[in-house]
N, C-alpha and C positions, 0 to 999 in steps of 0.2 A: 386553118384560120383560128379556130378555137384555141389550138395549142399556142399559137403566136401571142394571142391576148393573154393567156395564162402566164407565159414567160415574161411578158411585159409587166404584168401585175406583180409577179414575184420580184422582178428587178427593181421596180419602184419601192416595194416593201423593204428590200435589202438596202437600198440607198437611204431610205428614211431611217432605218435601224442604225446604219453606220453613222449617219449625221447625228443622231441622238446620242449614240455612244461617244462620238467625238466631243460633243458639247459637255457630256458628263466628265470626260477626261480633262477637258479644259477647266471646268469648274473645280475639279479635284486638284489640278495643278496649281490653280490660283489659291485655293484654300491651304494647300501645303507649302505655298510660297516657293514654287519651282521655277518661276519666271524671274529673270534678272534683266535690267535695262542699262545699256551703255548709251547715255544721253548727252550728245554734244549739240543738240538743236539750238537751244536758247543762247548758248555762248557764241556759236559760230554764225548764226543767221544774220546778225547785224554787219558782219564782215563780208558776206558772200559777194554782193554786187561790187564792192570795192576791190576785193581780191581778183575778181574776174576781169578787171581792167588791166591787170598785169599780164604781160605776155609769158606764156609757158607754164601757167598754173591755173587751177580752178578750185572751187570750193562749193560745198553744200552744207546745209544743216543736216545732221544725221542722228538717227536713233537706231540702235541694234538690240533686238530681243533675243535673249538666250534662254535655253531650257536646261535645267539641272537634271541630268540623267541619274538612273539608279546607281551608276558606278561613281557618282560624285563629280562628274565632269560637266562643264558648261559647253553647250552646243548652240551655235547661232542658228536661229530658225526664221528670222525676218530682218530685213534692213530697209529703213525708210530714208530716202534722200529727198531733200527739199531745196528748191531755189525760190526765193521770194520774188514778188512782182518786180519787173524791171522795164522801164519805158512803156511800150505798148503791149508787152508780154505779161500775161497773168502768172500767178504762182504756178510752179510746176512741182508736183510731188508724186512719187511712185514708191511702192513697196516691192522689194525683191525677196524671193524665197528660194531655197534649194529645190531643184526640180530635175526631171530626167530628160527633157527635150534639149537638143543641142543649143538652141538659141538661149533658152533659160539658164543653162549651165554657164555659158560665157557671160551673160549679164550678171549672174550671181558672183562670178569671179571678179568682174569689174567693180561691182558694188562693194565687195570686200576690200578691194584695193583702195577705194576711196575712204572707207572707214578706218583702215589701217593707217592711212596718211593722217587722218584726223587724230587718231589715237597717238601717233608718233609726235605730232606737234603739241598736243596737250601734255603728253608725258614730259617732253623736253622743256616746254615753256612754263608749265604750271607745277606739275608734280616734282620736277627736278629743280629747275632754276628758281622759280618763285618760292616754293615751300621749303627749300633747304638753303641754297646759296643766298638768295635775296633777303629773306626775312631774318637771317642770322646777323646781318650787318649791324642793325640797331642794338642787338645785345652786346656785340663787341665794342662798338663805339661808346655806348653808355657805360660799360664796365670800365673802360680805360679812362673815361672822364670823371666818373663818380666814385670809384673804389680804388683804394691804394693797392699796391702789388702784394702787400702782406695780409690783406683782408682774407679771411677763410673762404668766403664765397668766390672771391676772385681766383684764389688758388684752385678751388674745385673746378671752376669753369674754364680757366685759362688753357688747359690741354685740349679742350673742345673747340677752341677758337684758332688753333694753329693753322697758319697759311691761308685762312679763308679770305681775308681782305686781298691778299696777293693774287689768289686764283680768280677772284671776282674781277679784279682789275684786268687780268689777262683775258678773261671772257668778254669784257666790254671792248677790248681791242680787236678781237678776231672772231668771236663766236656770235654774240648778239648785237654787234655793231651794224651800222647801215651797210648793206651790201656784203655782210659777213656770211659765215657758213649757214647759219640758221635762215637768214633772209633769202639766200640764194638756193637753198636745198630743201626747204620745208614749205608746205602748201600756203600758209598765211603770208609768205613773202615779207614785204616791207611793213606789214601790219602785225608782225609777230609780237612786238612789244606791246602793241595795243591789245592783243589777245591776252597776254600775261597780265596787263594792268586791269583789264575788265574782270579777269578771274579773281584778282586780288580784291577788287571792289565788291564783287558779288559773293565770293565764296570763302575768302580767308578769314578765319577767326582763331585767335590764340587758343581759346578753350577747346577747339576741335582738333588741334594738332597733336594732342596726346593720343597714343595709339588706341586705347580702348574707346575714347570718344570718337575718333576717326572711323573706327569699324562700325560703331552704332549709328553714326550719322549716315553712312553709306548703305545701311541696311544689311551689312555683312555680319552683324552680331546683335544680340539683345542682352540686356542685363538679366542675370539669373543668379539669385543668391544661393541657389542649391548647387550651382556648378562647383565642381571640386577644385578647379583652378581658375584664377583671374576674375571670378564673378561674372563671366560672360559665357553665352552659348553662341557658337558660330552658326550662321545659317547655311554655310557650306563647310562641312566637317573637315574635308581634306582641302584646306586653304593654307598652303605652305607659308606664305608671308605672315599670316595672322598667327598660325600655330607656333612658328619659331619666334616671331616678333614679340608675342606676349610673354614668352619666357625671358627674353632679353629685357623687355620693359620691366618685368617684376624684379629682375636682378639689379637693374639700374636704380629702381625705386628703393630697394632695400639698402643699397650702398648709400644713396643720397640721404635716406632716413637716418641711418646710423651716423653719418657725417653731420647732418644738421642738428640732430638731437644731442650730439656731443658739444657743439659750440653754442647752441641755443637751448638751454635747459628750461627756459621759461618763455611763454608767449610774449611777455612784455619786452624781452630782449630783441625780438624780431621787430616790433613796432618802434622801438627806440633807436634802432641801428640806422643812423642818418645816412651813412654811405650806401647801405643796402636799399633803403627807401628812395634815396636820390637816384640810384641806378634804375629801379623799376619805374619810377615816375618818368624818367627821361625816355625809357623804352616806349612807354605808352604815349606820352605827350609830344615827343620830338621824333622818335623813330617811326611812329605810326600816328602822326598828328591828325590825319583825316579820319582816324577811327578812335581817337582818344576818349570820346564820350560814350562809346558803346558800353552797354551794361554787362557784357560778358567778360570783361577783363577781370582776372582774379585780383584780389587784394592781398597784401602781405601783412596779415595780422597774427597768424599762428605758425607754429612749426609745420603743421600740415599744409598750410597754404604755400609756404616756401618750398617744401619738398615737391609739391605738385608742379610748381613753376620750373624748378631746376630740373626735375625729371623730364619734363616736356622738352626743354631746350636741349638737354643732353641726348635724348632720344632722336630729335630731329637732326642734330649734327652728326650722330653716329649711326644708329640703326636705320633710320629712315633714308638717309643719304646713301648708305651702303647698299640698301635693297634696290634703290632706283637707279644707281649709277654703275656699279661694278659688274652687272650682268648684261650691260648694253651690247657689247660686242658679241657675246655668246648668243644672244637672242636676235640681234638685228644686224650682225655683220653680213649675213646673207640677205641682201636687200629685198628680194621678192617675199621673204617672210615678214618683213616690216618696212614697206616703202615709206619714205618720209614726205613724198609729194605725189599728188595726182595731177598730171599735166593736161588732161583732156576731159571733156564732159562725157557723161553717159551717152552712148549713141542713140538711145531712145528718147532723149530729151527733146530733140528737134528732128522729127521724121524727114524733113526736107533737106537735112544736112547731108553732104557727101559722105560723111563718116558712116552713115547707115549702110551704104553700099559696100564700103570697105569692111565694115563689121560683118556683114552677111557672107562675104567671100573670104576674108582673111581675119577672123576674130583674134587670132594670136598676135597679129600686127597691131591691132587696136589696143590690146592689153599691154604690149611692150611699149607703145607710145604713151600710155597712161603712166607707166612706171617712171621712176627717176631716170634722167639721162645717164650716160656712162660717167661723165665728169661729176655729176651730182652724187651718184651712187658711190664712186670710188673716194670722193672727198669725205662723205659721211662715214664710210667704212674706216678710213684712216683716223678721223676724229674720234669715233667710238672706240677704236683700238687704244688711243692715247687715254681717253677718259676712263677706260676699264682697267688700266694698268696701275698696279701698286708699285710705288717707288721703293728702292732699297732701304731708305731711311724712314719708312712709314712707321707711325706709332699707333698700335692697335689698342682698342678699349681693354682696360684692365691689365695692361702689360707693364706699364712703367709707373713706378711709385714717385710721386712728387717729392723732391728732396726734404721739404719741411715736414712731411708726414712721417719720415723715418724717426723723428724725435718724439713722436706721439704714439705710444703703444696701443691706445684705443683705436686710433685711425688706422694704424698698421694692421691690426686684427680685422677691422672692418673691410679693409682693402683686400686682405687675403681671402676672406669669405667671398667677396665679390669675384675675385679671380677664380676661386673654386667653382662658383656657380656658372661662370663662362665656360669652364672646361666641361662641366656637366651638360651645358647646352650643346657643345660640340659633339659629345657622345650621343645625345638624344637625336641630333640631326643625322648623324651617321646611321643610327638605328632606324629612323624613319625612312631614310633613302634606301634602305634594304628591305622595306616592307612592301611586298608586291601588291597588297590590297590598296595602297595609296596610289591611285592611277595618275594623279597630278605630279607625282614625284618619281615614279618608276614605270618603265615601259619602253618599248621600241621607239627610238627617236625622242624620248622625253629627257630633257636636261635635268639631272638631279639638282634639287633646290638646296644650294649651299651658300646663298648670298648672306645669310646671317650667322654663318660660322664666324666666331670672333677673330680667329687668327689666320694668317696667310703668308705664303712666300711672296717675294717680289714677282711682278709680271701680271699677265692676264690670267687669273686663276678662277674667277667666278666665285670667290669667297673672301672673307676677311672684313671686319668692321673697324675701320680707323676711328680714332678719337674724334677727328674733326673733318670738315669739308676742305680737303687739301688738294683736290683735283677736280 
């Protein structure tokens, strides 16, 4: 009896010690900024009850917590799914974590399927459609209305506007149209464009579309004047998109700076250029009329102002679009890796539901029923294959010299320097993809990150940065 009490006391002491140590570890992780959040709660929650009225799909507000491991990889450690109050039902909210018991494992898999569907929808409707295809249209329309074809800034931007209006028209006919691929195969269903519009209203700002500003806004980087390159310190050192993207950003900025400073050798020339000022005024007041009075819009007063605006636009139409588009089939062609829709609720949401019994006896069936249907999966696979394909007549960044530039030795020299910097980027990417210490680029089952390699052959190559949004 005495021995049992002693063992019990020891056990309690051990538990208390472990809990204390865990609290210490959590505090250290917070202080060292080891936690990252994928937060779709606020954006999705207003749509949840409306989406649930559509047959064959469902939705939650979701938050996913990640831990940054010592190897530099993110690992999901908790998923929160929320359904707001509906009718006589109160709010439902539950947190799912990785665990060892069988029921918990299957619930974790289902929770991950829901979050992947949220991420797929957000990626396609916000990161891809809204932030590249959609917002580029005002730049194109205003340029064609306000600047002549021989204006130096028109000539600089024109290669980056190639085929964008045409591909957007096709998207409106078969991808984002009512009953199209997006509405029939992604979780938000007929509210997909409402989601995109809400994201534009709440999140889109021109001044945050520059890559450095985007990284800082998302907490993926902080300004650091002592940083050897880019003036930024990444919060995840092995972040392929940021590491490769910042080199491309700097190369574009250098090329644009050389170009602008040649044609605008005095700040007054920028302010007095009526065509240029007319273009930027129309972009703000007509293309983004509902945001025209926002204080964050850059003004075009100096060469530096103009360089920043042009670099941002060229980055969005080239590097940003390439990074979010041409790897889609590689990463999402196998639909269980990235389902686009979750068709059923979590079985634990309503304990009286028949799905609970099915889940306890055949959890694999419940997971398969949650995934996209065969027709949805194959349709999305086919579309992603098309979107990820480079055409034989693709024009890649830094590849083709605009005819008028051949008559200007200063611009020709600047363009050659730009092309050399892109070749250097390609070499650096190859070198990084051979570095086994970079766990997010190298390893069993890891797709080498080549999306920001400037050049590519035709087809689905998972590399290549076209000048424009042409697919």
